[in-house]
Residue frames relative to the residue before (quaternion, step in Angstrom):
aa qw qx qy qz dx dy dz
M 1.0000 0.0000 0.0000 0.0000 0.00 0.00 0.00
P 0.5460 -0.5949 0.4944 0.3217 3.55 -1.30 0.82
T 0.2436 -0.7244 0.6249 0.1594 3.50 -1.62 0.19
T 0.6199 -0.5738 0.3966 0.3595 3.45 -1.24 0.44
T 0.6080 -0.5824 0.3915 0.3713 3.68 -0.99 0.53
N 0.7906 0.3786 -0.1744 0.4486 3.61 0.58 -1.12
N 0.8411 0.1714 -0.0953 0.5041 3.63 0.74 -0.74
G 0.5003 -0.6930 0.4218 0.3027 3.65 1.17 0.18
W 0.3612 0.7340 -0.5189 0.2479 3.74 1.05 0.36
T 0.4571 -0.6661 0.5117 0.2925 3.53 -1.07 0.76
I 0.0029 -0.7885 0.6150 0.0041 3.47 -0.98 0.93
P 0.6220 -0.5583 0.3919 0.3845 3.66 -1.17 0.37
A 0.3846 -0.6754 0.5794 0.2453 3.57 -1.13 0.74
D 0.6326 -0.5411 0.4105 0.3722 3.53 -1.28 0.47
T 0.6983 0.4569 -0.2809 0.4740 3.63 1.09 -0.35
D 0.4515 0.6920 -0.4407 0.3507 3.64 1.26 -0.06
L 0.5210 -0.6594 0.4435 0.3115 3.54 -1.15 0.74
V 0.5692 -0.5908 0.4513 0.3510 3.66 -1.01 0.69
R 0.6227 0.5504 -0.3620 0.4222 3.55 0.89 -0.76
N 0.6927 0.4635 -0.2946 0.4675 3.65 1.07 -0.44
G 0.3682 0.7805 -0.4439 0.2411 3.64 1.40 -0.08
A 0.6538 0.5185 -0.3429 0.4313 3.69 0.83 -0.86
Q 0.6590 0.5250 -0.2920 0.4525 3.48 0.95 -0.88
A 0.6510 0.5184 -0.2948 0.4696 3.56 1.02 -1.05
I 0.6821 0.4722 -0.2958 0.4736 3.60 0.93 -0.85
R 0.6356 0.4940 -0.3512 0.4782 3.68 1.00 -0.64
T 0.6115 0.5531 -0.3407 0.4517 3.63 1.05 -0.62
L 0.6609 0.4788 -0.2833 0.5038 3.55 0.96 -1.07
G 0.6470 0.5025 -0.3437 0.4591 3.68 0.80 -0.95
N 0.6330 0.5333 -0.3288 0.4547 3.69 0.78 -0.78
A 0.6749 0.4931 -0.2839 0.4700 3.49 0.89 -0.98
I 0.6230 0.5381 -0.3131 0.4736 3.60 0.90 -0.83
D 0.6867 0.5475 -0.2293 0.4196 3.40 0.83 -1.10
S 0.6448 0.5099 -0.2679 0.5025 3.42 1.11 -1.13
T 0.7007 0.4594 -0.2955 0.4588 3.69 0.73 -0.92
L 0.7100 0.4312 -0.3029 0.4672 3.63 0.75 -0.91
G 0.5890 0.5682 -0.3825 0.4288 3.65 1.08 -0.39
K 0.6240 0.5403 -0.3283 0.4592 3.63 1.23 -0.42
L 0.5874 0.5787 -0.3889 0.4109 3.68 1.16 -0.20
A 0.1855 0.7484 -0.5981 0.2187 3.50 0.07 1.28
Y 0.5621 -0.5811 0.4708 0.3531 3.62 -1.26 0.57
T 0.2052 -0.7572 0.6052 0.1352 3.51 -1.25 0.65
S 0.4252 -0.6807 0.5061 0.3158 3.68 -0.80 0.78
F 0.0886 0.7549 -0.6496 -0.0188 3.55 -1.28 0.38
T 0.3100 -0.7036 0.6131 0.1816 3.51 -1.30 0.55
P 0.2550 -0.7896 0.5314 0.1706 3.51 -0.28 1.19
S 0.3062 -0.7180 0.5837 0.2238 3.57 -1.15 0.82
I 0.5082 -0.6263 0.4992 0.3166 3.52 -1.20 0.57
T 0.2461 -0.7388 0.5976 0.1911 3.50 -0.87 0.83
G 0.7158 0.3693 -0.2933 0.5151 3.68 -1.02 0.53
T 0.2910 0.7660 -0.5385 0.1962 3.64 0.95 0.47
S 0.5702 0.5928 -0.3692 0.4326 3.59 1.16 -0.50
S 0.7042 0.4651 -0.2705 0.4632 3.54 1.25 -0.35
G 0.7379 -0.4868 0.2081 0.4187 3.42 1.29 0.43
W 0.5029 0.6723 -0.4412 0.3168 3.65 1.13 -0.21
S 0.1468 0.7760 -0.6110 0.0538 3.58 -0.99 0.73
L 0.4469 -0.7330 0.4482 0.2491 3.61 -0.78 1.00
G 0.4801 -0.7020 0.3997 0.3419 3.61 1.32 -0.29
T 0.6372 -0.5535 0.3707 0.3876 3.50 -1.16 0.35
G 0.8163 0.2516 -0.1970 0.4811 3.48 -1.07 1.00
S 0.3959 0.7135 -0.4943 0.2997 3.59 1.41 0.30
S 0.2000 -0.7840 0.5816 0.0835 3.51 -1.21 0.42
A 0.0659 -0.7651 0.6370 0.0665 3.64 -1.25 0.33
T 0.0760 -0.7471 0.6602 -0.0118 3.41 -1.07 0.94
D 0.1896 0.7756 -0.5636 0.2119 3.55 0.11 1.33
R 0.0031 0.7844 -0.6203 -0.0012 3.55 -1.34 0.48
W 0.0919 -0.8057 0.5852 0.0078 3.59 -1.20 0.58
V 0.0166 0.7577 -0.6502 -0.0533 3.48 -1.40 0.37
Q 0.2230 -0.7610 0.5913 0.1470 3.47 -1.07 0.62
V 0.1322 -0.7697 0.6241 0.0249 3.50 -1.03 1.17
G 0.7699 -0.0294 0.0543 0.6351 3.63 -0.12 1.00
N 0.7808 -0.2500 0.2505 0.5150 3.57 -0.88 -1.06
T 0.6535 0.5291 -0.3285 0.4302 3.70 1.15 -0.25
V 0.2368 -0.7483 0.6162 0.0643 3.47 -0.96 1.14
F 0.1344 -0.7541 0.6415 0.0419 3.49 -1.04 0.90
A 0.1328 0.8105 -0.5642 0.0847 3.60 -0.75 0.95
D 0.0234 0.7941 -0.6048 0.0549 3.50 -1.14 0.64
G 0.2648 0.7847 -0.5380 0.1572 3.53 -1.06 0.50
T 0.3039 -0.7182 0.5873 0.2168 3.42 -1.45 -0.04
I 0.1657 -0.7519 0.6322 0.0863 3.51 -1.17 0.66
A 0.1142 -0.8094 0.5743 0.0452 3.59 -0.52 1.19
L 0.3929 -0.7129 0.5285 0.2411 3.64 -0.82 0.96
G 0.3957 -0.7012 0.5537 0.2125 3.55 -1.09 0.76
T 0.7300 -0.3763 0.3351 0.4617 3.46 -1.36 -0.64
S 0.8626 0.0617 -0.1257 0.4862 3.48 -0.92 1.04
P 0.1256 0.8000 -0.5729 0.1268 3.59 0.60 1.09
T 0.1588 -0.7790 0.5898 0.1418 3.55 -1.11 0.29
A 0.3520 -0.7394 0.5375 0.2011 3.49 -1.05 0.82
G 0.3369 -0.7525 0.5191 0.2255 3.75 -0.81 0.68
S 0.6964 -0.4915 0.3645 0.3749 3.47 -1.29 -0.05
N 0.6520 0.4517 -0.2892 0.5360 3.53 1.35 -0.41
A 0.6384 -0.4954 0.3957 0.4364 3.57 -1.27 0.16
F 0.5790 -0.5483 0.4826 0.3622 3.59 -1.29 0.44
A 0.1501 0.7977 -0.5596 0.1674 3.63 -0.62 1.12
I 0.1329 -0.7788 0.6097 0.0634 3.52 -1.03 0.82
A 0.5512 -0.6048 0.4707 0.3298 3.54 -1.25 0.57
L 0.5172 -0.6183 0.5313 0.2605 3.50 -1.37 0.67
P 0.5054 -0.6282 0.4846 0.3392 3.60 -1.11 0.50
V 0.7520 0.0518 -0.0198 0.6568 3.66 1.24 -0.55
N 0.5279 -0.6751 0.4181 0.3013 3.54 -0.77 1.03
A 0.4586 -0.6756 0.5173 0.2562 3.61 -1.03 0.76
N 0.6254 -0.5256 0.4291 0.3853 3.53 -1.32 0.53
S 0.2836 -0.8041 0.4971 0.1608 3.60 -0.68 1.01
N 0.5130 0.6286 -0.4051 0.4213 3.52 1.36 0.18
I 0.6248 0.3935 -0.3153 0.5961 3.51 1.41 -0.17
S 0.4852 -0.7016 0.4296 0.2962 3.63 -0.70 0.93
E 0.7879 -0.2470 0.1344 0.5478 3.50 1.03 -0.75
W 0.3181 -0.7386 0.5584 0.2036 3.44 -1.18 0.51
I 0.1885 -0.7865 0.5757 0.1206 3.63 -0.98 0.71
S 0.0144 -0.7771 0.6237 -0.0834 3.51 -0.90 1.11
T 0.3688 -0.6997 0.5459 0.2763 3.55 -1.32 -0.29
G 0.0236 -0.7552 0.6549 -0.0152 3.54 -1.28 0.57
W 0.3326 -0.7350 0.5634 0.1782 3.59 -1.31 -0.24
L 0.2157 -0.7274 0.6343 0.1488 3.37 -1.47 0.32
Y 0.1868 -0.7789 0.5859 0.1233 3.57 -0.74 1.03
D 0.2275 -0.7629 0.5909 0.1305 3.65 -0.61 1.11
A 0.2780 -0.8097 0.4786 0.1950 3.64 -0.26 1.13
S 0.6174 0.5608 -0.3417 0.4331 3.64 1.12 -0.58
G 0.7844 0.3343 -0.1401 0.5034 3.53 1.03 -0.77
T 0.2773 -0.7968 0.4478 0.2962 3.45 1.57 -0.23
D 0.4259 0.6845 -0.4685 0.3614 3.55 1.11 0.83
I 0.2065 -0.7405 0.6127 0.1834 3.58 -1.31 0.42
Y 0.1852 -0.7978 0.5692 0.0721 3.58 -0.91 1.05
P 0.3778 -0.7305 0.5010 0.2696 3.58 -0.66 0.81
C 0.2046 -0.7733 0.5930 0.0922 3.64 -1.06 0.72
T 0.2532 -0.6433 0.6793 0.2461 3.49 -1.36 0.52
L 0.2322 -0.7766 0.5781 0.0935 3.51 -1.03 0.89
K 0.1433 -0.7695 0.6141 0.1005 3.63 -0.77 0.92
I 0.1437 -0.7867 0.5974 0.0588 3.55 -0.64 1.13
S 0.0644 -0.7752 0.6279 0.0254 3.58 -0.60 1.08
S 0.8072 -0.3314 0.1594 0.4616 3.51 -1.24 -0.09
G 0.8361 0.2042 -0.0687 0.5046 3.62 0.96 -0.71
Q 0.8334 0.2375 -0.0841 0.4919 3.50 1.15 -0.33
I 0.3203 -0.6855 0.6029 0.2530 3.63 -1.23 0.14
D 0.1517 -0.7578 0.6298 0.0783 3.58 -0.91 1.10
F 0.2746 -0.7549 0.5714 0.1680 3.60 -0.95 0.88
Y 0.0452 -0.7640 0.6435 -0.0155 3.52 -1.00 0.99
F 0.2487 -0.7827 0.5633 0.0902 3.54 -1.07 0.89
Q 0.5052 -0.6695 0.4643 0.2846 3.52 -1.17 0.80
K 0.0134 0.7816 -0.6222 0.0432 3.59 -0.95 0.83
V 0.3708 -0.7053 0.5525 0.2447 3.57 -0.93 0.96
V 0.0554 0.7627 -0.6417 0.0582 3.66 -0.88 0.99
G 0.8215 0.0318 -0.0696 0.5650 3.47 -0.55 1.18
N 0.7493 -0.2983 0.2967 0.5114 3.45 -0.85 -1.21
G 0.7240 0.3876 -0.2303 0.5221 3.71 1.13 0.29
V 0.4404 -0.6813 0.5295 0.2479 3.38 -1.48 0.36
V 0.0762 -0.8010 0.5926 0.0372 3.63 -0.78 0.88
A 0.4135 -0.6746 0.5474 0.2726 3.54 -1.33 0.31
R 0.0350 -0.7977 0.6015 -0.0258 3.54 -0.81 1.03
A 0.5053 -0.6596 0.4879 0.2675 3.45 -1.10 0.89
L 0.3579 -0.6964 0.5831 0.2167 3.62 -1.07 0.79
T 0.1344 0.7870 -0.5819 0.1549 3.57 -0.50 1.25
G 0.6873 -0.4537 0.3752 0.4255 3.62 -1.28 0.13
T 0.7157 0.4365 -0.2482 0.4855 3.63 1.13 -0.58
S 0.7383 0.3102 -0.1657 0.5755 3.54 1.43 -0.07
T 0.1386 -0.8147 0.5539 0.1015 3.64 -0.25 1.08
T 0.4066 0.7104 -0.5007 0.2816 3.64 1.08 0.37
P 0.5938 -0.2616 -0.7532 0.1078 1.83 -1.35 1.97
V 0.7856 0.0956 -0.0585 0.6085 3.56 1.36 -0.34
A 0.4956 -0.6044 0.4959 0.3783 3.54 -1.15 0.27
P 0.5037 -0.6671 0.4441 0.3226 3.53 -0.88 0.93
A 0.0279 0.8228 -0.5646 0.0587 3.66 -0.75 0.88
S 0.6940 -0.4520 0.3490 0.4385 3.53 -1.33 0.25
G 0.7930 0.3179 -0.2551 0.4527 3.47 -1.07 1.01
D 0.5227 0.6055 -0.4183 0.4303 3.57 1.32 -0.32
I 0.1793 -0.7941 0.5779 0.0577 3.50 -1.16 0.78
F 0.2319 -0.7210 0.6410 0.1251 3.60 -0.89 0.99
G 0.0381 0.8122 -0.5821 0.0024 3.62 -1.09 0.84
F 0.0081 -0.8255 0.5642 -0.0106 3.46 -1.17 0.59
S 0.0268 -0.7554 0.6537 0.0370 3.56 -1.22 0.36
I 0.0942 0.8226 -0.5337 0.1718 3.58 -0.25 1.31
Y 0.0800 -0.7075 0.6936 0.1095 3.47 -1.56 0.17
Y 0.0583 0.7699 -0.6299 0.0836 3.50 -1.21 0.73
Q 0.5748 -0.5551 0.4910 0.3470 3.51 -1.41 0.28
A 0.3560 -0.7342 0.5377 0.2122 3.59 -0.87 0.84
A 0.6241 -0.5603 0.3974 0.3723 3.52 -1.21 0.53
């Protein structure tokens, strides 16, 4: 019997007998079920990129992140909570992806958020997904418009990162 191109599932041939159709459909259904049943989220702990520029999550920080890949599409989401005495570096806050993004696409844009524990405010973020990382940018009103600015140790826009603050994201992108 022939098989499908992508997953190698057994499928009926044009010359197969109709009376064997139920068995062929059952075989194909079981193969699909078996493959899709394997698509479960996997936990990952994202590393901060740009640690040489001074970023530290602080003592007692935590990350609850997960990802799954379906074909070439990667879905990832999570939160990163800052611990005691975090420090912001001179580069934008960025974390590594669980699977590198397709480098033929210059960048992916998505959304995320920052929870400011001291003010109990939530700030929307624009996320730039490059080949290996996610950069977090925050909205700031400048003149008559809104621009995205990186959160760094030299820019406290919208807030200075502090203990208890939480970065969050839910993204999808094409894998390399």
